[in-house]
C-alpha positions in Angstrom: -16.4 -10.1 -5.5 -18.6 -7.3 -6.7 -22.4 -7.2 -7.6 -24.0 -5.1 -9.2 -27.0 -2.7 -7.9 -29.8 -5.5 -8.7 -27.9 -8.1 -6.2 -25.8 -10.2 -9.5 -22.3 -10.8 -9.2 -19.8 -8.6 -11.2 -17.2 -10.9 -13.3 -13.9 -10.5 -11.3 -11.7 -10.1 -14.4 -13.7 -7.0 -15.6 -12.1 -5.1 -14.2 -8.8 -5.3 -15.1 -9.3 -6.1 -19.0 -11.2 -2.2 -19.2 -7.7 -1.6 -17.0 -6.3 -3.3 -19.4 -8.1 -2.0 -22.5 -7.8 1.3 -21.5 -4.1 2.0 -20.5 -3.5 0.4 -24.3 -5.6 3.3 -25.8 -3.9 5.7 -24.0 -0.9 4.2 -25.3 0.5 3.5 -21.6 2.5 0.4 -22.0 3.8 0.0 -18.1 1.7 0.9 -16.4 -0.3 -2.3 -14.4 -3.4 -2.9 -12.5 -1.7 -4.2 -9.5 0.4 -0.5 -8.7 -2.5 1.1 -7.8 -2.8 -1.6 -5.5 0.6 -0.2 -4.7 -0.7 3.5 -4.1 -4.0 2.5 -1.8 -1.2 1.3 0.5 0.9 3.7 0.9 -1.3 6.7 0.5 -3.3 5.1 3.1 -0.4 4.2 5.5 0.7 7.9 5.2 -2.9 9.2 6.2 -3.9 6.6 9.1 -0.2 5.6 9.7 -2.1 2.0 10.8 -0.8 -1.1 9.3 -4.1 -3.4 10.6 -6.2 -0.7 8.9 -4.2 -0.8 6.2 -4.6 -4.8 5.9 -8.4 -4.9 7.0 -9.3 -2.5 3.2 -6.5 -3.9 1.2 -7.6 -7.2 2.0 -4.3 -8.9 3.0 -4.1 -12.2 4.5 -1.5 -11.1 7.3 0.5 -7.8 8.0 3.7 -8.9 6.0 1.6 -9.0 3.0 1.1 -5.0 3.8 4.7 -3.7 4.9 6.6 -5.2 1.0 3.6 -2.1 0.1 4.8 0.4 2.2 8.0 2.2 2.0 10.6 3.5 4.7 9.5 7.3 5.0 12.1 10.0 6.2 9.4 10.9 8.4 8.0 7.3 9.8 11.9 6.0 11.0 12.9 9.5 12.1 11.5 9.0 15.9 13.4 5.4 15.4 17.1 7.1 14.3 16.5 10.1 17.3 16.7 6.9 20.3 19.1 5.4 18.7 21.7 8.5 18.3 20.4 9.3 22.7 21.9 5.5 22.9 25.0 5.6 21.1 25.5 9.2 22.9 25.2 7.4 26.2 27.2 4.5 25.2 30.3 7.7 23.7 30.1 8.9 28.3 30.5 5.7 29.0 
């Protein structure tokens, strides 16, 4: 919920309405308001690397909702791949 400087509520629908009006004027047919939420989660996760923070700032109800917005970057999964490589080498020696 947003508030004006004088403490009065701002209609929740005003931001999406203004966004779609501006997108139409700019000729952006395929840009959705929700795309910004995805970008927010993706960039914050890259910088903060803490899904709890992303969840709180994005106001998601649970962490699984946040996870669907977060892509799997090579840099993020590389440590797991290295662990699997070490395990497979040890198993190969047996």
